[in-house]
VEXDREN-2710 file (C-alpha; in Angstrom, 1 decimal):
% VEXDREN-2710
k/r/px/py/pz
1/MET/29.9/-23.5/-5.3
2/LYS/29.5/-21.8/-2.0
3/ARG/30.5/-18.5/-3.4
4/ALA/27.7/-18.9/-6.4
5/LEU/25.2/-19.9/-3.7
6/ILE/25.9/-16.7/-1.6
7/GLY/26.0/-14.7/-4.8
8/MET/22.3/-16.0/-5.7
9/VAL/21.0/-15.2/-2.2
10/LEU/22.4/-11.8/-2.4
11/LEU/20.7/-11.2/-5.9
12/VAL/17.3/-12.4/-4.5
13/LEU/17.6/-10.2/-1.4
14/VAL/18.6/-7.1/-3.6
15/GLY/15.6/-7.9/-5.9
16/CYS/13.2/-8.1/-3.0
17/SER/14.0/-5.0/-1.3
18/SER/11.5/-2.2/-1.6
19/SER/11.6/1.7/-1.2
20/SER/10.4/1.4/2.4
21/SER/13.2/1.6/5.0
22/THR/13.3/-0.2/8.5
23/THR/13.1/2.2/11.5
24/ALA/14.9/1.6/14.7
25/SER/11.5/0.1/16.2
26/GLY/11.6/-2.5/13.4
27/GLY/8.8/-1.1/11.6
28/THR/8.8/0.5/8.1
29/SER/9.0/4.1/7.0
30/SER/6.3/5.1/4.4
31/ALA/8.0/8.2/3.0
32/PRO/6.9/8.7/-0.5
33/SER/9.6/7.4/-3.0
34/GLU/10.3/10.0/-5.6
35/GLY/10.6/9.3/-9.5
36/GLY/8.3/8.3/-12.0
37/SER/8.3/4.4/-12.0
38/VAL/5.0/3.0/-11.4
39/PRO/4.8/-0.8/-10.6
40/ALA/3.6/-2.6/-13.8
41/ASN/0.6/-4.4/-11.8
42/CYS/-1.0/-0.9/-10.6
43/THR/-4.6/-0.2/-11.5
44/ASP/-4.9/3.4/-12.9
45/LEU/-7.9/5.0/-10.9
46/THR/-7.1/8.7/-11.9
47/SER/-10.0/9.0/-14.3
48/SER/-12.4/7.7/-11.6
49/SER/-14.4/10.2/-9.6
50/LYS/-14.8/7.7/-6.7
51/PRO/-11.6/5.5/-6.6
52/SER/-12.3/2.3/-4.4
53/VAL/-10.6/-0.7/-3.0
54/THR/-12.4/-4.0/-2.0
55/ILE/-11.1/-6.0/0.8
56/SER/-11.9/-9.7/0.5
57/GLY/-10.1/-12.9/1.5
58/PHE/-7.7/-10.8/3.6
59/ALA/-6.4/-9.0/0.7
60/PHE/-6.8/-5.5/-1.0
61/ASP/-8.1/-5.3/-4.5
62/PRO/-6.5/-3.7/-6.4
63/SER/-3.4/-4.1/-4.1
64/CYS/-1.6/-1.3/-6.3
65/LEU/-3.5/1.7/-7.5
66/ILE/-2.7/5.1/-9.1
67/ILE/-4.8/8.1/-7.8
68/LYS/-4.9/11.8/-8.2
69/SER/-3.5/14.0/-5.7
70/GLY/-6.4/15.2/-3.4
71/SER/-8.5/12.1/-3.8
72/SER/-10.6/10.3/-1.3
73/LEU/-10.8/6.5/-1.4
74/THR/-13.9/4.3/-0.6
75/LEU/-13.0/0.8/0.9
76/THR/-15.5/-2.0/1.0
77/ASN/-14.8/-4.7/3.5
78/LYS/-16.5/-8.0/2.4
79/ASP/-14.5/-10.0/5.0
80/SER/-16.2/-10.9/8.3
81/ALA/-13.2/-9.3/10.1
82/ASP/-12.6/-5.6/10.6
83/HIS/-9.6/-4.1/8.5
84/THR/-7.7/-0.8/8.3
85/LEU/-5.8/0.8/5.3
86/THR/-3.0/2.4/7.0
87/ILE/0.1/4.4/5.6
88/SER/2.6/4.7/8.5
89/GLY/3.9/8.2/9.3
90/THR/1.0/9.9/7.6
91/SER/-2.6/10.9/8.7
92/VAL/-4.1/8.1/6.5
93/ASP/-5.6/5.4/8.9
94/ILE/-9.0/4.3/7.6
95/SER/-10.8/1.8/9.5
96/VAL/-13.5/-0.6/8.0
97/PRO/-15.7/-2.7/10.0
98/ALA/-16.5/-6.3/8.8
99/GLY/-19.1/-6.2/6.0
100/LYS/-19.1/-2.3/5.8
101/SER/-17.7/0.6/3.7
102/ALA/-15.8/3.5/4.6
103/ASN/-14.6/6.8/2.9
104/GLY/-11.0/7.9/3.7
105/ASN/-9.4/11.2/2.9
106/LEU/-6.1/11.0/1.0
107/THR/-5.8/14.9/0.3
108/GLY/-2.8/15.2/2.5
109/LEU/-0.6/12.9/0.5
110/ALA/2.1/14.5/-1.8
111/PRO/2.7/12.9/-5.2
112/GLY/4.9/9.9/-4.6
113/THR/4.6/6.1/-4.0
114/TYR/3.4/4.9/-0.6
115/GLN/3.3/1.4/0.9
116/PHE/0.0/0.7/3.0
117/ASN/-1.0/-2.3/5.2
118/CYS/-3.8/-3.2/7.7
119/THR/-2.7/-2.8/11.1
120/ILE/-4.8/-5.4/12.4
121/HIS/-3.4/-8.0/9.7
122/PRO/0.1/-6.6/8.8
123/SER/0.5/-9.4/6.1
124/MET/-2.2/-7.4/4.0
125/THR/-0.3/-5.1/2.1
126/GLY/-0.3/-2.8/-1.0
127/THR/1.0/0.2/-2.8
128/ILE/-0.6/3.7/-3.6
129/VAL/0.9/6.0/-6.3
130/VAL/-0.3/9.5/-5.9
131/GLN/0.0/11.6/-9.2
END
């Protein structure tokens, strides 16, 4: 019984792991992951001339998006708190004051999959797939 429980816990932990790696400081590394797999819930914004993300209820919408390499991104913050969209280890750090919009340049991102978060509210996370 004990072995079965340990096996189930290990399966859950392996299934919940991501492509990010923990750094010595306890943070996560956001080096792009290689490969062609795109999460099933990603919103394809590659045909949009102005891809955008809405922040509302302390969440990104969409929280997973696919963009073309060299794109810029418009963030609209509908919350009453300031937010950021930050990809650790890159130059992407877009600040969006409460109730405002901001444009962010993603042109420096190489094709790959990146995890992002709000540095003010770290539980707010998402994924950008650059093609």
